[in-house]
N, CA, C and O atoms as a GROMACS GRO file, in nm:
protein
  380
    1MET      N    1  -1.330  -2.269   0.905
    1MET     CA    2  -1.314  -2.277   0.761
    1MET      C    3  -1.166  -2.298   0.730
    1MET      O    4  -1.080  -2.233   0.789
    2SER      N    5  -1.140  -2.386   0.640
    2SER     CA    6  -1.001  -2.408   0.600
    2SER      C    7  -0.989  -2.390   0.450
    2SER      O    8  -1.088  -2.382   0.377
    3ILE      N    9  -0.868  -2.382   0.408
    3ILE     CA   10  -0.842  -2.365   0.265
    3ILE      C   11  -0.763  -2.487   0.217
    3ILE      O   12  -0.679  -2.540   0.290
    4THR      N   13  -0.792  -2.529   0.097
    4THR     CA   14  -0.724  -2.648   0.044
    4THR      C   15  -0.606  -2.608  -0.043
    4THR      O   16  -0.596  -2.494  -0.089
    5ARG      N   17  -0.520  -2.702  -0.063
    5ARG     CA   18  -0.405  -2.680  -0.150
    5ARG      C   19  -0.451  -2.647  -0.292
    5ARG      O   20  -0.388  -2.566  -0.361
    6GLU      N   21  -0.559  -2.710  -0.336
    6GLU     CA   22  -0.612  -2.685  -0.470
    6GLU      C   23  -0.658  -2.540  -0.484
    6GLU      O   24  -0.642  -2.479  -0.589
    7GLN      N   25  -0.717  -2.485  -0.377
    7GLN     CA   26  -0.761  -2.346  -0.381
    7GLN      C   27  -0.641  -2.252  -0.390
    7GLN      O   28  -0.646  -2.152  -0.462
    8VAL      N   29  -0.534  -2.283  -0.317
    8VAL     CA   30  -0.413  -2.202  -0.325
    8VAL      C   31  -0.355  -2.209  -0.466
    8VAL      O   32  -0.315  -2.107  -0.521
    9GLU      N   33  -0.352  -2.327  -0.524
    9GLU     CA   34  -0.301  -2.342  -0.661
    9GLU      C   35  -0.389  -2.266  -0.761
    9GLU      O   36  -0.338  -2.206  -0.855
   10TYR      N   37  -0.520  -2.270  -0.739
   10TYR     CA   38  -0.613  -2.199  -0.828
   10TYR      C   39  -0.589  -2.048  -0.824
   10TYR      O   40  -0.580  -1.984  -0.928
   11VAL      N   41  -0.577  -1.993  -0.703
   11VAL     CA   42  -0.553  -1.849  -0.689
   11VAL      C   43  -0.416  -1.813  -0.746
   11VAL      O   44  -0.402  -1.709  -0.811
   12ALA      N   45  -0.316  -1.896  -0.722
   12ALA     CA   46  -0.183  -1.870  -0.778
   12ALA      C   47  -0.188  -1.871  -0.930
   12ALA      O   48  -0.122  -1.789  -0.994
   13ASN      N   49  -0.263  -1.961  -0.987
   13ASN     CA   50  -0.277  -1.967  -1.132
   13ASN      C   51  -0.347  -1.842  -1.186
   13ASN      O   52  -0.305  -1.786  -1.286
   14LEU      N   53  -0.454  -1.799  -1.119
   14LEU     CA   54  -0.524  -1.677  -1.160
   14LEU      C   55  -0.432  -1.556  -1.152
   14LEU      O   56  -0.441  -1.465  -1.235
   15SER      N   57  -0.345  -1.555  -1.053
   15SER     CA   58  -0.254  -1.443  -1.032
   15SER      C   59  -0.127  -1.454  -1.115
   15SER      O   60  -0.043  -1.364  -1.114
   16ARG      N   61  -0.115  -1.563  -1.186
   16ARG     CA   62   0.005  -1.588  -1.266
   16ARG      C   63   0.131  -1.590  -1.180
   16ARG      O   64   0.236  -1.537  -1.217
   17ILE      N   65   0.118  -1.654  -1.062
   17ILE     CA   66   0.230  -1.666  -0.970
   17ILE      C   67   0.275  -1.812  -0.971
   17ILE      O   68   0.195  -1.903  -0.948
   18GLN      N   69   0.401  -1.832  -0.997
   18GLN     CA   70   0.456  -1.967  -0.991
   18GLN      C   71   0.503  -1.994  -0.850
   18GLN      O   72   0.574  -1.914  -0.790
   19MET      N   73   0.462  -2.108  -0.797
   19MET     CA   74   0.497  -2.143  -0.659
   19MET      C   75   0.562  -2.281  -0.654
   19MET      O   76   0.527  -2.371  -0.730
   20THR      N   77   0.657  -2.294  -0.564
   20THR     CA   78   0.716  -2.425  -0.540
   20THR      C   79   0.620  -2.506  -0.454
   20THR      O   80   0.524  -2.452  -0.399
   21GLU      N   81   0.646  -2.634  -0.441
   21GLU     CA   82   0.563  -2.721  -0.357
   21GLU      C   83   0.568  -2.675  -0.211
   21GLU      O   84   0.467  -2.678  -0.140
   22GLU      N   85   0.685  -2.634  -0.168
   22GLU     CA   86   0.700  -2.587  -0.029
   22GLU      C   87   0.618  -2.460  -0.006
   22GLU      O   88   0.555  -2.444   0.099
   23GLU      N   89   0.618  -2.369  -0.104
   23GLU     CA   90   0.541  -2.245  -0.092
   23GLU      C   91   0.392  -2.275  -0.088
   23GLU      O   92   0.317  -2.211  -0.014
   24LYS      N   93   0.348  -2.371  -0.168
   24LYS     CA   94   0.207  -2.407  -0.169
   24LYS      C   95   0.165  -2.458  -0.031
   24LYS      O   96   0.059  -2.420   0.020
   25GLU      N   97   0.246  -2.543   0.027
   25GLU     CA   98   0.217  -2.594   0.161
   25GLU      C   99   0.216  -2.482   0.264
   25GLU      O  100   0.126  -2.474   0.348
   26LYS      N  101   0.316  -2.395   0.256
   26LYS     CA  102   0.329  -2.284   0.350
   26LYS      C  103   0.207  -2.191   0.342
   26LYS      O  104   0.150  -2.154   0.444
   27PHE      N  105   0.167  -2.153   0.219
   27PHE     CA  106   0.056  -2.062   0.202
   27PHE      C  107  -0.077  -2.127   0.238
   27PHE      O  108  -0.167  -2.060   0.288
   28THR      N  109  -0.090  -2.255   0.213
   28THR     CA  110  -0.211  -2.326   0.254
   28THR      C  111  -0.227  -2.318   0.404
   28THR      O  112  -0.336  -2.291   0.454
   29GLN      N  113  -0.118  -2.342   0.478
   29GLN     CA  114  -0.121  -2.336   0.624
   29GLN      C  115  -0.149  -2.193   0.671
   29GLN      O  116  -0.234  -2.172   0.758
   30GLN      N  117  -0.077  -2.095   0.616
   30GLN     CA  118  -0.092  -1.956   0.660
   30GLN      C  119  -0.232  -1.903   0.631
   30GLN      O  120  -0.293  -1.840   0.717
   31LEU      N  121  -0.284  -1.927   0.512
   31LEU     CA  122  -0.418  -1.880   0.479
   31LEU      C  123  -0.524  -1.950   0.564
   31LEU      O  124  -0.624  -1.889   0.602
   32GLY      N  125  -0.502  -2.077   0.594
   32GLY     CA  126  -0.592  -2.150   0.684
   32GLY      C  127  -0.592  -2.087   0.822
   32GLY      O  128  -0.698  -2.073   0.884
   33ASP      N  129  -0.474  -2.049   0.872
   33ASP     CA  130  -0.464  -1.984   1.003
   33ASP      C  131  -0.537  -1.850   1.002
   33ASP      O  132  -0.604  -1.815   1.100
   34ILE      N  133  -0.524  -1.775   0.895
   34ILE     CA  134  -0.591  -1.646   0.884
   34ILE      C  135  -0.743  -1.665   0.886
   34ILE      O  136  -0.813  -1.592   0.956
   35LEU      N  137  -0.793  -1.761   0.811
   35LEU     CA  138  -0.937  -1.785   0.807
   35LEU      C  139  -0.989  -1.833   0.942
   35LEU      O  140  -1.100  -1.798   0.981
   36THR      N  141  -0.910  -1.913   1.013
   36THR     CA  142  -0.948  -1.958   1.146
   36THR      C  143  -0.959  -1.839   1.241
   36THR      O  144  -1.052  -1.831   1.321
   37TYR      N  145  -0.865  -1.745   1.231
   37TYR     CA  146  -0.868  -1.626   1.315
   37TYR      C  147  -0.990  -1.540   1.282
   37TYR      O  148  -1.053  -1.485   1.372
   38ILE      N  149  -1.023  -1.527   1.154
   38ILE     CA  150  -1.140  -1.449   1.114
   38ILE      C  151  -1.267  -1.513   1.169
   38ILE      O  152  -1.358  -1.442   1.210
   39GLU      N  153  -1.273  -1.646   1.169
   39GLU     CA  154  -1.389  -1.715   1.229
   39GLU      C  155  -1.402  -1.680   1.376
   39GLU      O  156  -1.512  -1.659   1.426
   40LYS      N  157  -1.288  -1.672   1.446
   40LYS     CA  158  -1.288  -1.633   1.587
   40LYS      C  159  -1.343  -1.492   1.603
   40LYS      O  160  -1.423  -1.466   1.693
   41LEU      N  161  -1.300  -1.401   1.516
   41LEU     CA  162  -1.347  -1.262   1.523
   41LEU      C  163  -1.497  -1.254   1.496
   41LEU      O  164  -1.566  -1.170   1.554
   42ASN      N  165  -1.547  -1.340   1.409
   42ASN     CA  166  -1.690  -1.339   1.378
   42ASN      C  167  -1.775  -1.383   1.496
   42ASN      O  168  -1.896  -1.358   1.498
   43GLU      N  169  -1.716  -1.447   1.595
   43GLU     CA  170  -1.789  -1.490   1.714
   43GLU      C  171  -1.810  -1.376   1.813
   43GLU      O  172  -1.892  -1.390   1.904
   44LEU      N  173  -1.739  -1.266   1.797
   44LEU     CA  174  -1.751  -1.154   1.890
   44LEU      C  175  -1.886  -1.086   1.877
   44LEU      O  176  -1.942  -1.074   1.768
   45ASP      N  177  -1.938  -1.039   1.992
   45ASP     CA  178  -2.062  -0.964   1.993
   45ASP      C  179  -2.029  -0.816   1.972
   45ASP      O  180  -1.974  -0.751   2.061
   46VAL      N  181  -2.062  -0.764   1.856
   46VAL     CA  182  -2.033  -0.624   1.824
   46VAL      C  183  -2.163  -0.545   1.804
   46VAL      O  184  -2.166  -0.443   1.736
   47GLU      N  185  -2.269  -0.596   1.865
   47GLU     CA  186  -2.400  -0.534   1.848
   47GLU      C  187  -2.403  -0.388   1.892
   47GLU      O  188  -2.464  -0.306   1.824
   48ASN      N  189  -2.338  -0.356   2.002
   48ASN     CA  190  -2.342  -0.220   2.056
   48ASN      C  191  -2.215  -0.140   2.028
   48ASN      O  192  -2.188  -0.041   2.096
   49VAL      N  193  -2.138  -0.182   1.930
   49VAL     CA  194  -2.015  -0.112   1.895
   49VAL      C  195  -2.045  -0.022   1.775
   49VAL      O  196  -2.085  -0.070   1.669
   50PRO      N  197  -2.024   0.109   1.791
   50PRO     CA  198  -2.054   0.198   1.680
   50PRO      C  199  -1.952   0.182   1.567
   50PRO      O  200  -1.834   0.159   1.593
   51PRO      N  201  -1.996   0.193   1.443
   51PRO     CA  202  -1.902   0.182   1.331
   51PRO      C  203  -1.808   0.302   1.326
   51PRO      O  204  -1.846   0.413   1.364
   52ILE      N  205  -1.686   0.277   1.280
   52ILE     CA  206  -1.587   0.384   1.264
   52ILE      C  207  -1.527   0.375   1.126
   52ILE      O  208  -1.530   0.270   1.062
   53SER      N  209  -1.472   0.486   1.080
   53SER     CA  210  -1.412   0.486   0.947
   53SER      C  211  -1.263   0.456   0.951
   53SER      O  212  -1.206   0.412   0.851
   54GLN      N  213  -1.200   0.478   1.067
   54GLN     CA  214  -1.057   0.449   1.082
   54GLN      C  215  -1.032   0.388   1.219
   54GLN      O  216  -1.102   0.419   1.315
   55ALA      N  217  -0.932   0.302   1.226
   55ALA     CA  218  -0.902   0.237   1.353
   55ALA      C  219  -0.828   0.330   1.449
   55ALA      O  220  -0.831   0.308   1.570
   56SER      N  221  -0.764   0.430   1.397
   56SER     CA  222  -0.692   0.523   1.484
   56SER      C  223  -0.745   0.664   1.466
   56SER      O  224  -0.798   0.701   1.361
   57VAL      N  225  -0.730   0.741   1.571
   57VAL     CA  226  -0.773   0.880   1.565
   57VAL      C  227  -0.668   0.958   1.486
   57VAL      O  228  -0.549   0.950   1.513
   58SER      N  229  -0.715   1.033   1.390
   58SER     CA  230  -0.621   1.112   1.312
   58SER      C  231  -0.671   1.256   1.305
   58SER      O  232  -0.792   1.281   1.300
   59LYS      N  233  -0.578   1.345   1.306
   59LYS     CA  234  -0.612   1.486   1.291
   59LYS      C  235  -0.500   1.553   1.215
   59LYS      O  236  -0.386   1.506   1.215
   60ASN      N  237  -0.533   1.660   1.151
   60ASN     CA  238  -0.432   1.733   1.077
   60ASN      C  239  -0.340   1.808   1.173
   60ASN      O  240  -0.385   1.872   1.268
   61VAL      N  241  -0.214   1.798   1.147
   61VAL     CA  242  -0.116   1.870   1.226
   61VAL      C  243  -0.053   1.973   1.135
   61VAL      O  244   0.018   1.939   1.040
   62PHE      N  245  -0.078   2.099   1.165
   62PHE     CA  246  -0.028   2.206   1.082
   62PHE      C  247   0.083   2.281   1.154
   62PHE      O  248   0.084   2.290   1.277
   63ARG      N  249   0.174   2.332   1.080
   63ARG     CA  250   0.276   2.419   1.136
   63ARG      C  251   0.255   2.557   1.079
   63ARG      O  252   0.188   2.574   0.977
   64GLU      N  253   0.311   2.654   1.143
   64GLU     CA  254   0.301   2.789   1.093
   64GLU      C  255   0.375   2.800   0.959
   64GLU      O  256   0.483   2.743   0.942
   65ASP      N  257   0.318   2.872   0.868
   65ASP     CA  258   0.380   2.893   0.739
   65ASP      C  259   0.473   3.014   0.750
   65ASP      O  260   0.430   3.129   0.745
   66GLU      N  261   0.600   2.983   0.764
   66GLU     CA  262   0.698   3.090   0.782
   66GLU      C  263   0.789   3.095   0.659
   66GLU      O  264   0.842   2.993   0.617
   67PRO      N  265   0.807   3.214   0.603
   67PRO     CA  266   0.896   3.224   0.488
   67PRO      C  267   1.040   3.191   0.526
   67PRO      O  268   1.085   3.225   0.636
   68GLY      N  269   1.110   3.127   0.436
   68GLY     CA  270   1.248   3.091   0.461
   68GLY      C  271   1.334   3.122   0.340
   68GLY      O  272   1.285   3.176   0.240
   69GLN      N  273   1.459   3.089   0.350
   69GLN     CA  274   1.553   3.114   0.241
   69GLN      C  275   1.532   3.013   0.129
   69GLN      O  276   1.526   2.892   0.154
   70SER      N  277   1.520   3.061   0.008
   70SER     CA  278   1.504   2.973  -0.108
   70SER      C  279   1.640   2.929  -0.159
   70SER      O  280   1.742   2.992  -0.131
   71LEU      N  281   1.639   2.819  -0.234
   71LEU     CA  282   1.762   2.773  -0.298
   71LEU      C  283   1.798   2.869  -0.412
   71LEU      O  284   1.709   2.921  -0.479
   72PRO      N  285   1.926   2.891  -0.433
   72PRO     CA  286   1.964   2.968  -0.552
   72PRO      C  287   1.923   2.890  -0.678
   72PRO      O  288   1.923   2.767  -0.678
   73GLN      N  289   1.889   2.961  -0.783
   73GLN     CA  290   1.840   2.898  -0.905
   73GLN      C  291   1.939   2.794  -0.958
   73GLN      O  292   1.898   2.687  -1.001
   74LYS      N  293   2.066   2.825  -0.955
   74LYS     CA  294   2.166   2.733  -1.008
   74LYS      C  295   2.168   2.603  -0.928
   74LYS      O  296   2.181   2.495  -0.985
   75GLN      N  297   2.154   2.614  -0.797
   75GLN     CA  298   2.155   2.495  -0.712
   75GLN      C  299   2.025   2.415  -0.731
   75GLN      O  300   2.028   2.292  -0.731
   76ALA      N  301   1.912   2.484  -0.746
   76ALA     CA  302   1.785   2.415  -0.766
   76ALA      C  303   1.783   2.336  -0.897
   76ALA      O  304   1.720   2.230  -0.905
   77LEU      N  305   1.851   2.386  -0.999
   77LEU     CA  306   1.854   2.320  -1.128
   77LEU      C  307   1.971   2.224  -1.145
   77LEU      O  308   1.986   2.163  -1.250
   78ALA      N  309   2.053   2.210  -1.041
   78ALA     CA  310   2.176   2.130  -1.052
   78ALA      C  311   2.149   1.985  -1.092
   78ALA      O  312   2.227   1.928  -1.169
   79ASN      N  313   2.042   1.924  -1.044
   79ASN     CA  314   2.015   1.784  -1.074
   79ASN      C  315   1.906   1.766  -1.179
   79ASN      O  316   1.860   1.654  -1.203
   80ALA      N  317   1.864   1.873  -1.242
   80ALA     CA  318   1.760   1.864  -1.344
   80ALA      C  319   1.813   1.786  -1.465
   80ALA      O  320   1.923   1.815  -1.512
   81PRO      N  321   1.736   1.690  -1.514
   81PRO     CA  322   1.782   1.616  -1.631
   81PRO      C  323   1.792   1.703  -1.756
   81PRO      O  324   1.875   1.678  -1.844
   82ASP      N  325   1.708   1.806  -1.763
   82ASP     CA  326   1.711   1.896  -1.877
   82ASP      C  327   1.661   2.033  -1.830
   82ASP      O  328   1.568   2.041  -1.751
   83GLN      N  329   1.723   2.138  -1.880
   83GLN     CA  330   1.682   2.273  -1.842
   83GLN      C  331   1.702   2.367  -1.960
   83GLN      O  332   1.783   2.342  -2.049
   84ALA      N  333   1.628   2.476  -1.957
   84ALA     CA  334   1.638   2.576  -2.063
   84ALA      C  335   1.603   2.712  -2.004
   84ALA      O  336   1.500   2.727  -1.938
   85LYS      N  337   1.688   2.809  -2.027
   85LYS     CA  338   1.664   2.947  -1.985
   85LYS      C  339   1.634   2.959  -1.836
   85LYS      O  340   1.550   3.041  -1.796
   86GLY      N  341   1.701   2.879  -1.754
   86GLY     CA  342   1.683   2.887  -1.610
   86GLY      C  343   1.559   2.818  -1.556
   86GLY      O  344   1.520   2.842  -1.442
   87PHE      N  345   1.495   2.731  -1.636
   87PHE     CA  346   1.376   2.659  -1.593
   87PHE      C  347   1.394   2.510  -1.619
   87PHE      O  348   1.477   2.471  -1.701
   88TYR      N  349   1.316   2.428  -1.548
   88TYR     CA  350   1.313   2.285  -1.578
   88TYR      C  351   1.250   2.266  -1.716
   88TYR      O  352   1.150   2.330  -1.748
   89LYS      N  353   1.308   2.180  -1.797
   89LYS     CA  354   1.253   2.151  -1.928
   89LYS      C  355   1.193   2.010  -1.921
   89LYS      O  356   1.262   1.914  -1.887
   90VAL      N  357   1.064   2.000  -1.954
   90VAL     CA  358   0.996   1.873  -1.949
   90VAL      C  359   0.935   1.843  -2.086
   90VAL      O  360   0.914   1.935  -2.165
   91PRO      N  361   0.907   1.716  -2.114
   91PRO     CA  362   0.847   1.682  -2.243
   91PRO      C  363   0.708   1.742  -2.256
   91PRO      O  364   0.635   1.753  -2.157
   92LYS      N  365   0.671   1.780  -2.375
   92LYS     CA  366   0.540   1.836  -2.402
   92LYS      C  367   0.437   1.722  -2.396
   92LYS      O  368   0.455   1.618  -2.460
   93ILE      N  369   0.331   1.743  -2.320
   93ILE     CA  370   0.230   1.637  -2.307
   93ILE      C  371   0.096   1.677  -2.367
   93ILE      O  372   0.010   1.592  -2.386
   94ILE      N  373   0.078   1.804  -2.397
   94ILE     CA  374  -0.046   1.852  -2.456
   94ILE      C  375  -0.015   1.906  -2.595
   94ILE      O  376   0.077   1.987  -2.614
   95GLU      N  377  -0.092   1.860  -2.691
   95GLU     CA  378  -0.068   1.905  -2.829
   95GLU      C  379  -0.121   2.043  -2.851
   95GLU      O  380  -0.110   2.096  -2.962
   0.00000   0.00000   0.00000
């Protein structure tokens, strides 16, 4: 399967992306290469391959929760854009 320049222009128009002529040619070639690779992948026999939810094995890595030294209040509020009575002051969002 290949992609045409007109299809690239159509998608660019839908996306409101302005492209130069060189970019249109480049993306036509690149998207065509991607579709060719996907066709190759579709030829693979995956009949006996179990489905997975992630490509890599992941597990939670926890560390011990150990109490440590807190920042002094003055230092914690040093970069606050606004503060009042020793607390961060934020805009009211609930009426």
